[in-house]
C-alpha positions in Angstrom: 25.3 -7.3 9.5 22.5 -7.0 6.9 22.5 -4.8 3.8 19.4 -6.2 1.9 16.4 -7.5 3.9 13.7 -9.1 1.8 10.2 -9.3 3.4 7.5 -11.4 1.9 4.0 -10.0 2.4 0.5 -11.3 1.5 -1.7 -8.8 3.4 -2.2 -11.2 6.3 -1.7 -10.2 9.9 1.4 -12.3 10.3 3.0 -11.0 7.2 2.4 -7.5 8.5 4.1 -8.5 11.8 7.0 -9.8 9.8 7.1 -6.5 7.9 7.3 -4.6 11.3 10.3 -6.8 12.2 12.0 -6.2 8.9 11.5 -2.4 9.2 13.0 -2.5 12.7 16.0 -4.4 11.3 16.4 -1.9 8.6 16.3 1.0 11.1 19.0 -0.7 13.2 21.3 -1.8 10.4 20.7 0.8 7.6 19.8 -2.1 5.3 17.7 -1.7 2.1 14.2 -3.2 2.5 12.8 -5.2 -0.4 9.1 -6.0 0.0 7.8 -8.8 -2.2 4.4 -10.3 -2.8 3.8 -13.3 -5.0 0.7 -14.3 -6.9 0.2 -18.0 -7.7 -0.4 -19.2 -11.3 -4.0 -19.4 -12.3 -5.3 -22.9 -12.9 -8.6 -23.7 -14.5 -10.0 -27.1 -13.8 -12.9 -28.4 -15.8 -13.9 -32.0 -15.3 -14.9 -33.5 -18.6 -13.1 -30.7 -20.5 -12.5 -33.2 -23.4 -16.2 -32.8 -24.2 -16.3 -29.0 -24.0 -14.8 -26.2 -26.0 -14.6 -23.0 -24.0 -12.6 -19.9 -24.7 -11.1 -19.2 -21.3 -8.7 -16.4 -22.4 -10.9 -13.6 -21.2 -11.6 -15.4 -17.9 -7.9 -15.9 -17.3 -7.0 -12.3 -18.4 -9.6 -10.9 -15.9 -8.2 -13.2 -13.2 -4.7 -12.1 -13.8 -5.7 -8.4 -13.7 -7.5 -8.9 -10.4 -4.5 -10.7 -8.9 -2.2 -7.8 -10.1 -4.5 -5.2 -8.6 -4.6 -7.1 -5.3 -0.8 -7.4 -5.3 -0.5 -3.7 -6.0 -2.8 -3.0 -3.0 -0.8 -5.3 -0.7 2.5 -3.7 -1.8 1.2 -0.1 -1.5 0.0 -0.8 2.1 3.3 -2.4 3.0 5.2 0.5 1.4 3.2 3.1 3.3 4.0 1.3 6.6 7.7 1.2 5.8 7.7 4.9 4.7 6.0 5.9 8.0 9.1 4.5 9.8 11.4 6.5 7.4 12.3 3.5 5.2 12.0 3.8 1.4 11.6 0.2 0.3 11.8 -1.4 -3.1 8.5 -3.2 -3.9 8.4 -6.3 -6.1 5.5 -8.3 -7.4 6.4 -11.8 -8.7 3.4 -13.0 -10.8 2.4 -16.5 -11.9 4.7 -18.3 -9.5 4.2 -20.5 -6.5 4.8 -18.3 -3.4 7.9 -20.0 -2.0 9.6 -20.1 -5.5 8.8 -16.4 -6.0 10.2 -15.5 -2.6 13.4 -17.5 -3.2 13.9 -16.1 -6.7 13.4 -12.5 -5.5 15.8 -13.1 -2.6 18.5 -14.3 -5.0 17.8 -11.6 -7.6 18.0 -8.8 -5.1 20.9 -10.2 -3.1 18.9 -10.6 0.2 21.0 -11.3 3.3 17.9 -12.4 5.2 14.3 -13.2 4.4 11.6 -12.2 6.8 8.1 -13.7 6.5 5.1 -14.8 8.5 4.8 -18.4 9.7 1.7 -18.8 7.6 -0.6 -16.5 5.6 -3.5 -16.6 3.2 -2.6 -19.8 1.3 -5.5 -22.1 1.9 -4.9 -25.5 3.5 -1.2 -24.9 3.8 -1.8 -22.5 6.7 -2.7 -25.5 9.0 0.9 -26.5 9.4 3.9 -24.2 9.8 2.7 -22.8 6.5 3.7 -24.8 3.5 5.3 -21.7 1.9 7.3 -20.8 5.0 8.5 -24.4 5.3 9.5 -24.4 1.6 11.5 -21.2 2.0 13.2 -22.5 5.2 14.1 -25.7 3.4 15.6 -24.1 0.3 16.8 -20.6 1.2 20.5 -19.9 0.9 20.2 -17.1 3.5 18.9 -16.9 7.0 15.1 -16.8 7.3 13.3 -14.9 10.0 9.9 -16.5 10.6 7.5 -14.4 12.6 4.6 -16.0 14.4 
């Protein structure tokens, strides 16, 4: 039925629930598990910036490093959970990309048959609705999407 299951994780409780479902599907189908986390692009907003001249390169570099470390932690935790169930997953970090775009790109790149994800996660105001990222993935995915709530 499925040979490549992609699970999007962000460290939230719901993404961990989605990961449990993805692991169970892998156990039943023998599918490969691809665990992906996405970090959004960094944006620096400075009102009145036309009057200021600030070198933001070190700030942006430190921010990107912090996001990479956080992504590595999220992926390591997810990998450990999958390995405890006897699944050896591929782990993927998609940096500098809006979450839904990164999930969809990874699904296509790794030939996912299904995408598993939480109905919302740690994405600010978007978590109020279905989850703006989950809604985007549902709207644009070329494969089935398992949304866990």
